[in-house]
Structures are given as C-alpha cells and as structure tokens.
PADO-328476 format. One record per residue (C-alpha): residue in one letter; x, y, z. Coordinates in steps of 0.05 Angstrom, whole numbers. Layout:
BEGIN
A;X;Y;Z
...
***
This chain:
BEGIN
M;-1847;729;-843
K;-1838;799;-828
F;-1783;838;-852
T;-1766;905;-826
S;-1737;952;-888
D;-1713;1006;-833
N;-1662;1015;-785
R;-1717;1004;-738
V;-1688;944;-704
G;-1614;962;-713
D;-1634;1027;-672
L;-1671;982;-611
N;-1606;940;-610
K;-1559;996;-606
E;-1611;1033;-548
A;-1611;966;-519
T;-1533;964;-514
A;-1531;1034;-485
A;-1585;1014;-428
K;-1551;952;-411
R;-1486;996;-406
A;-1522;1043;-365
G;-1547;984;-320
D;-1618;995;-338
W;-1635;918;-347
V;-1712;926;-350
K;-1704;983;-412
A;-1655;933;-447
I;-1693;876;-442
R;-1755;916;-463
L;-1721;947;-523
L;-1693;870;-549
R;-1773;847;-543
E;-1793;901;-588
A;-1731;882;-641
K;-1757;814;-635
E;-1827;840;-643
A;-1815;883;-698
E;-1778;819;-736
G;-1832;771;-722
D;-1818;705;-748
S;-1751;728;-783
Y;-1721;736;-719
A;-1661;696;-711
N;-1613;727;-645
T;-1598;694;-583
R;-1580;773;-554
L;-1645;774;-520
A;-1632;704;-479
K;-1561;734;-470
F;-1586;795;-435
L;-1638;758;-398
Q;-1580;715;-363
E;-1540;772;-355
S;-1599;807;-313
G;-1614;750;-271
D;-1666;713;-302
F;-1636;653;-324
E;-1705;616;-333
G;-1732;672;-379
A;-1658;659;-417
M;-1676;587;-421
E;-1750;599;-447
E;-1717;642;-500
I;-1681;587;-525
E;-1732;537;-528
A;-1773;591;-569
L;-1708;602;-609
I;-1713;526;-626
K;-1784;520;-632
N;-1794;575;-675
S;-1729;546;-725
R;-1775;514;-776
V;-1813;578;-787
W;-1754;607;-793
T;-1721;566;-841
E;-1778;565;-886
G;-1779;646;-883
M;-1707;643;-901
F;-1692;587;-937
G;-1761;569;-972
H;-1741;578;-1038
Q;-1685;525;-1036
P;-1688;455;-1034
R;-1714;416;-974
S;-1647;388;-956
V;-1615;462;-958
Q;-1673;485;-910
R;-1660;429;-865
A;-1582;440;-871
G;-1596;509;-859
Q;-1650;499;-799
A;-1592;446;-767
S;-1547;499;-767
W;-1583;554;-734
I;-1606;506;-678
S;-1527;485;-671
R;-1517;560;-654
I;-1570;566;-612
H;-1544;507;-570
K;-1474;543;-571
D;-1508;603;-537
A;-1539;564;-498
A;-1477;532;-473
L;-1450;598;-461
I;-1512;626;-418
C;-1503;562;-375
K;-1435;569;-363
R;-1441;648;-351
A;-1500;617;-294
K;-1454;565;-274
N;-1505;510;-286
A;-1450;457;-320
K;-1504;394;-319
L;-1551;440;-366
Q;-1487;472;-401
A;-1461;404;-422
F;-1525;383;-448
H;-1520;445;-498
E;-1451;432;-517
R;-1468;360;-533
E;-1534;385;-571
C;-1488;439;-609
E;-1443;381;-633
R;-1501;337;-649
W;-1534;389;-702
F;-1474;409;-726
A;-1463;342;-750
M;-1522;334;-771
K;-1510;398;-806
K;-1449;371;-841
K;-1489;306;-860
L;-1539;349;-900
D;-1490;394;-933
V;-1475;336;-983
S;-1546;321;-1006
A;-1557;398;-1009
K;-1498;410;-1053
K;-1522;358;-1093
D;-1598;387;-1091
K;-1571;454;-1114
A;-1536;427;-1172
D;-1591;384;-1194
E;-1638;441;-1191
R;-1590;491;-1227
Q;-1583;436;-1282
G;-1655;421;-1284
W;-1660;504;-1294
E;-1614;507;-1346
D;-1647;447;-1381
A;-1716;485;-1369
K;-1694;551;-1403
K;-1667;506;-1466
Q;-1738;485;-1468
G;-1759;562;-1468
A;-1815;597;-1433
R;-1858;532;-1439
G;-1805;489;-1400
M;-1790;553;-1353
A;-1862;554;-1332
Q;-1865;478;-1321
F;-1796;480;-1272
L;-1819;537;-1236
E;-1892;506;-1223
K;-1856;439;-1199
K;-1813;486;-1148
R;-1870;523;-1125
S;-1919;452;-1117
G;-1856;425;-1078
K;-1848;378;-1130
L;-1773;389;-1141
P;-1721;357;-1087
***
C-alpha cells in the first residue's frame, strides 16, 4: 500500500477542481487519475467517478465505481490490517456502502433511475451489514485490548507471544 507523505495528492485535487471550474474536463480527469496513481492501493475516493459522470462519461464513472468496490478488500487490509478481522469487515462494509451512496448520486445526475435504485439498495444493504459487524467488532476490540493487558502482566515473553498470535492471524 502506497501512502504519499507530501501534499502532492492534495495539490493534484486542487488543480483538478480549478480545471473543472475552467471547463477543462480532460485536464481535471487527468489530474485526478494522477492523484489516484499517487495514492495506489490507499486510494479511496469517488471524486474521479463523479468528475467522469459530470464530463459526460457515465460508463467511465461506473467502471471507476466498480474498481473502487473491487479494490475495497485491498484498501481495507491496508487501513485496518492491524485490527481484528471483524473490524476489517466492518470497515470494508462501511466503505462499500459509501461507494454505493455516491454511485446512486452519480446515477441520479445521469438520470438513470434503474441503476440509481440498485445502488441505493446496495448502500442500505452494506450499511446494515456494517451495523451488524460493529457488534462483533466492538467485542473483538475489547477482547484484544484485554489480551494485550494480560500479556503485559506476563512481561516481555507474554507480549511477544501476543504479538506473534496477532501477526499470524490467530487472534479474532
């Protein structure tokens, strides 16, 4: 997973907004694609899809939405990989819900009611899944915290064993 340490992505986004305001959709979209490339797997933004739709490229916008959904697992692992699996799944469900929400807006703007309704249903479905997962995520986080506290009481060896379990995926 790539994380940019400078303001390059922010600058690219600002330049894309300026290009959009000037009516230069080709430049605006090129700049957003550069921002996406710079962020790599950590890219989690529906802005490019929105710009594509606004520029008249509805198909391109929907392809971008699909790419975001497809990459949601990789993004989730990069953002929440150190967390219990339930937290990862809840984070992914939340992100997919937000993608579908923005996809529904894109479809509404494009006057595609059928696809808009699909994305609205998917947004609700993934949000409901996220709410269900939050229950187990909260419990798993509490269990993990308690496990760490117990490991600390055992000293260096206990902490090393706990961290090895975490690294190997043997914690919830």
